N, C-alpha and C positions, 0 to 999 in steps of 0.2 A: 436338843436333840444333838445326838452324836453325829459329829462330821464320817462321812463315808470316803472310804480312801481307796484310790482308782489309778488306772493308768491313764496318764494323757492321751488326748488322740489333738488332731489338727482343729479340729474344733474349737478348743482349749484357748486356742493363740490369742484371742482379743481380751480374755479374762486374765492368763499369765502376764500378758504385756501391761494391764493396769495393773495385774499384785505388785510385779516388780516397779513400779512407779512408787507405789506407796510403802512398799518393804525395802527399797535401798536409797541412800541418798546418794549415789554415785557407782559407777560401773555397774550400772545395769544393764541389761541385753536389751538391745532392739530387735523388733519385729522378725527381720530377718534370721538375728541369731536364736531365737526363740522356734523360729520357722524350720530352723538346720537340728537343733537339738532334738526337737521331737520326731523329725523324719530319717534322725539318724541310727544305722542302725547296731550300732555298739552303744546305743543311750536309751536309759527306760526315764521317764520324767512320770512319777506318780503326782495327784495331786487329792487334796482332801477339800470335799465338797460338802457345805454347809447346807443344812437342807431346802432352804432358798433355793439350790443353785448355785451361786455366788463360793468362789474359791476364796479358801482358808489360808492355801499353804501349797507348797510346790517342792519336789528337791530331786534330781536331778542327779543318777550315774550314769556315771562313762567306765567302759568295760576295754581292755588292751588283750585282746587274741592273747592267750596261751602265757597269760601276766598271771594269772590268779592274785591281781589286782580290782579293783573297783577303786574308781574316785568320785568322791562328793564333791560333784562341780558347781550346784547354786544351790540351794536352800535357803527358805523362808518362811516365815510364817505371820499371816497379815495381824500388823499392832493391835486388831481388836478382839485379837482371838488367843493371845500372846500370855503365857501363866495359867491356864489350864491343861498342860502336860499332849495338846494335840504335836509338838516336837518333837516328844518324845514317844510319842507311837507312830510318828511318822517317819522316824529314824528304825525304829525299828523294825519297820515294814520294810523299811530299805534295804538293812542290811541282810534282812532274810530273801529277799531278794537279789544279793551278791551273793550269799552265801549259794543259792538255787543255781547261780552260772558259774560253780567251782571259784568263787572267789573265796580266798583264806584271809586277806587282808584288807581293809578299807580305807582310805588315805582323804584328807581334807583340808582346806587350808580356810582358816578366820583371821577377820580381825583382830588387830592384839589389841584395841580397845571394847573389844566386843566382851566383857566380861556375863553379862547372860549366858552368850553363846557359849563361849569356853567353859563357864560352869558344867551349861549343860552336856556338852561331851564331855568332858571329865567324869561326870557321874556315871556318863555309857561306856566307861570305858577308856576312852581316847588316849591319847598319851601325846606331848607334844615331842616332835622328833626334828624339825628345822626353825631355825628364828630365818625370816626373811625380809628382810629391811625394804623400805619404800616397796614394797609391794604392789598396792592400790594407785591407782589414779592420782589421789590426793596427795599421795608422800606416806600413808600409815603405814606401818609395816604387818606383817601376820604370821602367826604363828602353823606352821603343817604340822598336822596331828595325825597319827595311825590309831588304827585296833584289829589285832589280832582276832578275824571272823569264827576262823576254826576253835580257838581257846576258849571264847566266851561260850558257844554253843555246847562245847565238853563238861565247862565247869557250872 
């Protein structure tokens, strides 16, 4: 069954927390941080829900008023749901949501050792813009990447 993509709300808090625990090895959000993201006026969280009601992934966009930019603040797919195109579908949905809010650019940070995510982002048109040494709590570096959304829609 194809997962349903929908906006998250506070009822998803416990499931989002569980997903954080299985999807990330470090730099996880706690319940309070997740609650704040769900209730922040300038944020949008998408969830991918399986037919059994289990969350298979989520992505959070942050918007800065008047900047024309959105930031993919957090993004993950449950390990059991990886490799089936769910991440790509979620990112395309999030890009459209950013465009609908008037954003022309989407930026993100990704672990330098996460080759699967780097490959996905590159395939979707993101380009590295900055190297961020010792960015994560475990000392791992990151790439900041961005994508011009207006150009993607026009092309």
